[in-house]
C-alpha positions in Angstrom: 0.0 0.0 0.0 1.4 3.5 -0.9 2.4 5.8 1.9 0.9 9.2 2.3 3.7 11.0 0.5 3.4 8.6 -2.5 -0.3 9.3 -2.6 0.3 13.0 -2.6 3.0 12.7 -5.2 0.6 10.7 -7.5 -2.1 13.4 -6.9 0.3 16.3 -7.7 1.4 14.6 -11.0 -2.3 14.0 -11.9 -3.1 17.7 -11.0 -0.2 18.9 -13.2 -1.2 16.7 -16.2 -4.9 17.4 -15.8 -5.5 13.7 -15.6 -8.9 13.5 -13.8 -9.0 9.7 -13.7 -5.6 9.3 -11.9 -6.5 12.3 -9.7 -9.7 10.5 -8.5 -7.8 7.3 -7.9 -6.1 9.3 -5.1 -9.4 9.8 -3.2 -11.8 7.4 -1.6 -15.3 7.4 -3.2 -16.8 9.4 -0.3 -13.8 11.7 0.4 -14.5 15.2 1.6 -12.6 18.3 0.8 -13.0 21.6 2.5 -12.0 24.5 0.2 -12.1 28.2 0.1 -15.2 28.1 -2.0 -17.1 25.4 -0.1 -17.2 21.7 0.9 -16.7 19.2 -2.0 -17.9 15.5 -1.3 -17.4 12.4 -3.3 -15.8 11.7 -6.7 -18.3 13.5 -8.8 -17.9 16.8 -6.9 -14.1 16.4 -6.6 -13.8 15.8 -10.3 -16.0 18.9 -10.9 -14.0 21.1 -8.5 -10.7 20.4 -10.1 -12.2 20.3 -13.6 -13.1 24.0 -13.0 -9.5 24.9 -12.5 -8.5 22.8 -15.6 -11.0 24.5 -17.9 -10.3 28.0 -16.5 -6.6 27.7 -16.6 -5.7 25.0 -19.3 -2.0 25.5 -18.8 -2.3 25.2 -14.8 0.7 24.0 -13.1 1.3 23.5 -9.4 4.8 23.2 -7.8 5.2 21.8 -4.4 7.3 24.0 -2.1 7.2 22.1 1.1 5.9 18.7 2.1 5.7 17.0 5.5 4.2 13.7 6.6 3.2 12.9 10.1 1.6 9.4 10.4 -1.4 9.5 8.0 -1.4 13.2 7.4 0.3 15.0 4.7 0.9 18.9 4.9 1.9 20.6 1.7 2.7 24.2 0.6 2.4 24.9 -3.1 2.4 27.6 -5.9 -0.1 27.5 -8.7 0.3 29.4 -11.9 -1.0 29.5 -15.4 -3.1 31.7 -17.8 -6.8 32.3 -17.4 -8.1 31.7 -20.9 -11.3 29.8 -20.0 -14.3 31.2 -18.0 -14.1 31.1 -14.3 -17.2 30.1 -12.4 -17.6 31.8 -9.1 -19.5 30.2 -6.2 -22.4 32.4 -6.7 -22.8 31.4 -10.3 -21.2 34.6 -11.8 -18.8 33.9 -14.7 -15.5 35.8 -15.3 -14.8 35.4 -18.9 -11.2 34.4 -20.0 -9.0 37.3 -19.7 -5.7 36.0 -20.9 -4.1 37.1 -17.7 -1.4 35.2 -16.0 -2.5 33.9 -12.6 -0.5 32.9 -9.6 -1.2 32.0 -6.0 0.2 30.2 -3.2 -1.7 27.8 -0.9 -1.4 24.8 1.4 -3.3 21.6 2.1 -3.7 19.2 4.7 -4.6 15.6 3.5 -5.6 12.6 5.7 -5.0 9.0 4.3 -6.9 5.8 5.0 -6.4 2.6 3.2 -3.9 4.2 0.6 -6.3 7.1 -0.5 -7.2 10.6 0.6 -10.3 10.5 2.9 -10.3 14.2 3.8 -8.6 17.3 2.7 -8.4 20.9 3.6 -7.2 23.4 1.0 -6.3 26.9 1.7 -5.1 29.5 -0.7 -4.7 33.2 -1.0 -8.1 34.1 -2.6 -7.3 37.8 -2.6 -4.1 37.2 -4.7 -5.9 34.8 -7.0 -8.7 37.3 -7.7 -6.3 40.2 -8.1 -4.4 38.2 -10.7 -7.8 38.0 -12.6 -8.0 41.7 -12.6 -10.3 42.1 -9.7 -9.3 44.6 -6.9 -10.2 45.4 -3.4 -11.6 48.8 -2.8 -11.9 50.2 0.7 -15.3 51.8 1.4 -15.4 54.9 3.5 -16.3 54.2 7.0 -20.0 54.9 7.7 -21.3 56.8 10.5 -23.8 55.3 13.1 -26.6 57.1 11.2 -25.6 56.1 7.6 -27.5 53.7 5.5 -26.2 50.1 5.4 -23.5 49.4 2.8 -24.6 49.2 -0.7 -23.8 46.2 -2.8 -20.2 46.4 -3.9 -19.8 47.3 -7.5 -17.6 45.2 -9.7 -14.4 46.6 -11.3 -14.5 46.6 -15.1 -12.2 44.1 -16.8 -11.4 44.0 -20.5 -11.8 40.8 -22.3 -9.1 39.9 -24.8 -11.7 40.9 -27.5 -11.6 44.4 -26.2 -15.1 44.3 -24.8 -15.5 45.5 -21.2 -16.9 42.8 -18.9 -18.1 42.9 -15.3 -17.8 40.2 -12.7 -20.6 40.5 -10.2 -19.8 40.4 -6.5 -19.3 37.0 -5.0 -21.7 37.1 -2.1 -22.3 38.7 1.2 -20.0 36.3 3.1 -17.0 37.8 1.3 -17.9 41.3 2.4 -18.4 39.9 6.0 -15.0 38.2 5.9 -13.3 41.4 4.5 -15.0 43.5 7.1 -13.8 41.2 9.8 -10.2 41.1 8.5 -9.8 44.7 7.4 -12.6 46.5 9.6 -14.4 47.5 6.4 
């Protein structure tokens, strides 16, 4: 039976070659991933999750920076890069058209192994850096007074599609605004 590092090495190779079948072979049929965009459960959802990255960034590559194994747990730090030429589907259903922009972000993951396959995983990555590499930007709202009206829906920043047409990515959800308020006091 492969050890946790060998399983991760096979996963990383399948990720870089966009081989969904080999990628799924690294997971139990009922594996659960906790990701920045939500919980992914089972082979069908895992295939869809990674498939979104493959179609959004067809030249996606991931390079492992650090890997550590402790018992049946693998911890890994990585860098992902490529070019966003495909549409990017956001969790709220908004689509960012292909921009032709290079994308780059760092992340880390924790993987639990049972019977030679991942049973759980937690993926963390710098969402702000990832979205900024797509042309999105963080804009600070002016602090509101106690008598001011509640914040209005954030307005998307125009992006230019390679065809020269202006596009707009709609705001993701109220949860992102709440998170940013908590982090930056916005």
